[in-house]
N, C-alpha and C positions, 0 to 999 in steps of 0.2 A: 535837586541839590547840586550846586556847583562844585566840581572836583578841583582840588589844588593841583597845580602843575607838579610833575615828578621831581623837578629840581627843588621846589619848595619843601616837599615831603622829606627829601634826603637831607636838606639843610636843617629842618626841624629835628630830624632823627639824631643827627650828629650833635646838635646843640643839647638835646635832651641827654644823650649819652655822656657828653662832657660834664654836664651838671651832676649826673648821677655818680660820677667817679671822683668828685671833689672830696678831699679829705676834710672831715669835720673833727674839731678838737674841743674838748670840754673840760673846764676847771671843775674838779670834783668837790663834793660837799665835805669830804673828810678833811680838807685842807684848813689849817688855822695858822697861828703864829709859829707852830713847831715845824720841823722838817719832816717831809714824807718823800720817800724815794725807793727805787729798786723793787717795784711791784712785780710779782711773778704769779701767774695762774697755774695751780697744780690740781688737776682733776676738778673737784667742785669747790676748791678753796682758793683764796688769794693770800699771799704772804708779802709783806712789805717791811721796810725799815723806817723807824721813827725814833724820836727821843725817848729815853727812859725819863719818867716824870714822877714828881712827888704826888701825894694824895690831893694836893691842890692844883695839879696839872702843870707845875713848873718844871722846866728841863733840869735834870740832874747833871751836875758837873763833877769831874774828878778832882784830885788834889792839885792838878795843873791847870784848872779852869777850862778843861776841855769837855765838850759835851759827850755824854754816854748814850749809846743807841741800843735798841733791842729790835727783835723781829716779831712782828705782829701778824696774827691770822684773822681772816674775815671771810665774808661771802660777797658775791657779786650779783647785782640785780640785772634785769634785762637792758638797762641803760648804761651799764658799766660802773654804776655807783658802788662804792665799797661799804659794806654794812657789818654790824656785829663784830667789831674789831677787838681782839684781846691779845695780850702779850702771850707768846707761846710758853708752854710748860717746859721747864728745864730743871730737872731735879738736881743736877750736879752744880756745885758752887764754883766760883772762880771764873765764870764765863759772863761777867757783867757787861762786856761790850761786844755786841753782835750786830752785824749789818751786812748788806749786799750779799745775798745768798742765791744759790742755784740748787735745783732739786732733780733727782732722778724721776723718770716718768711715772713710776709707781708710787712716788712720794715717800719712799722708805729711807732715802739718803739725802742729806743736806750738806752742802759745802758753803761755808760762810767766812766772812772777814772778822778777825778779832785782833788781839794784841798779845805779843810775848809778855810773859810775867817777869822777865829779867831784861834789863836795859841792854841795848846793842848800839853799835856805832851808827850815826846818822850823818853822812857826809854833806847832805844838803843844808842841814841846820848846824853843822860843825859842833855837835854835842851828842851825848848818849841819850837815846830815847827808847820808849817801849814800841818798837817797830811793829808794823802790821804783819799778820800771818793768816794762812788759810787753814781752817779746821774742818773736819768731816764729822757729822753726827748721824746716828741711826735712830729711826722712829720705832718705838715699841708700844703697841696698843695698851692703853691703860697706864702707861708710865710717862710717855712723852718722848722728847729728844734725849738720848743718852749715848753712851760709848763715844764721848768726844775724843777725837784724835787729831793731833797736829800733823799735817802732811810732811813727809820726811825731808823734803827739799827746802823747807822754810828756814833759811839761815837767819839767826837773830840780828845780824848786822845789815840786813836788807829788808825791804818791804815787799810783801806778797799780798795781793788783794784782788777783789772783784772777780771771784770765780764764776765761770759759765760753762756748763756741760753742753757738749754737742748733742743733737737730737737722739743719736743712738747710745749715748752715755759712754762712749769709748775714749773721748778726748775732753780734757779740762783746759779751757782757756782762762787766762788771768793776766793781771799786770804785775810788773816787778821793776825794781831799780838795780838789779844785779850788774856785775861787771859786763860791759858791752852795750849797756842801754844808752841810746843816743840822747833822749830827752829826760825829763824828770821821771817818766815811767814809760815802758814799752809793753807791747802785747807779747805774751808767751803762751806755749801750750805744752801739755804732757799727756801721755797715754794713760788710760785708766783700765785696770783689769779687776772686774768684780768688786769695784769700790774698796779694794784692799791693798793692791800694789800699784805702783806708778813707775812710768818709764823715765827717760831722760828729758830734762827740761830743754825745750827748743824755742828759740826766738822766732817770731813770725818775720816774714820777708821785709826788706827795706821798701818794698812797694806799699806795704801797709803801715809800718812804723815810720815816724817822721823825727825830725830833730826837736820837736816840741813834746807835748804830753798826750799820751793815749790812755784812756780810762774806760771803764764800764763795758766790756765786751758782752755780746749776746749772739748766739747762733740760732737762726730761725729753723722751722721745720723743713724748708727747702734749701737748707745749708748755706745761707747767706750770713756773713759776719757783719754785725752792726756794732759800732763803737763810737765813743766821743773823743774829740781832739780839739786842741786850740791852735792847730796848725794854720799857717798863713792861707788866705784865700777863702776863709769861712764867712758865714753870714752874720755871726755874732761872736761872743767871747769863746764859748765852747759849742761846737756843732756835732750833730750825729751824722756818721758816715756809714755807707754800706760797701761791702766787697763780696763778690760772688766766689765762694770757695770751690764751686764746681766748674768755673770758667777755665778754658785753655788759652785765653787771650793773654799773650805775654805782655801786652801793652796796657792791660787793665790797671786802673788806679781807683782808689777809694773815692766814692761820690758823696758829696754833701746832700742830704735829703732836702727836698723842696719845702717851702713854707706851706702850711703852718706848722709842720713838724719842727723845723728849725726856725728860730726867731732871733731877734737882735740880742736877747739875753743868753744865758747859759742853758743848753739843752743836753740832756744826758740820760742814762739809765733807761734805754729803749727796750721795750719788750713787745713781741708780736705773737698773738695767739696763733693756734694751728690753722685757723681759717685764713691766715696771711692778710687779713684786711682790717682787723681790730687789734688794739693793744693799749699799752700804757707808756708814758714817758714822764720824766721829771724835768722841771724847768724853773729857772729864776727869771721870769719875764714880767713885763709891766702888768699891773692889775692883778698880780698874784696875792695870795693871802698871807704867806709867810716867807721863809727863806727858800727852801726847796719844796715845790708844790707838785702834786701828782695830776696828770692830765690823761683823760681817756680819748682815744681817737678811733674813727671808723672811716671806711672808704679808702683805706691805704692800698696803693697799687705797686709798691716797691720803689717809689721815687721820693 
């Protein structure tokens, strides 16, 4: 049997290695004409945001013709497909709009985006609106999500949204448009103590925030911050960026993730499983099923 030269073997090895590390992305079967976004795996469940719908499956609108959203729970199969999806139990009334949530590792606490029940000032729209806020809920077995509490720093005259807990649960990241925000919204953080008390709200550095819009933060198990932005130099309208929170590099800048994670369309709501190679994102790209579609990816290497 003729042996291949050592150079050829090395070449084939590196080619094989390169192919094995390519990111694969899949449009999920759950997608339809409705919006699906902000998927988060919590233990053996997956939770995501989608439209509240009528019995006929049509999106429900509020009195201002705005879509209302809920948080849905399901399971995940071996291919990343989302199955058995149901609207979460929420015995307390007045919480009709819920979306973009984050969860403690034990699944006991949830922070989510909702709306104030009283109008506040909205400088961007030059009118009073029901601005966004962040609430915390606690899960009680046999009851569901209860003990809804608005976080104390949520001023009705500003928007606070898209909460994301750090892996150790000690820090909550989110977006806001409070005084000092450079773009439409910037990234902020606050310390969390036993999911009951909160520190002083701090804006993330100017290296991370831009003069444009920052949204949908997420912190992975290796303490990397992922977020979306429409800043200049991206690959599409809204891109997903990464920033290593452990790095001591003073010159570090957020990096736009490579294709196929980022596409020419809007890409956002990035989530990475603890294996750091698989996860979910939402996107408005060509050949999608609806407005915001969910995609499962594998083979991710951090770029």
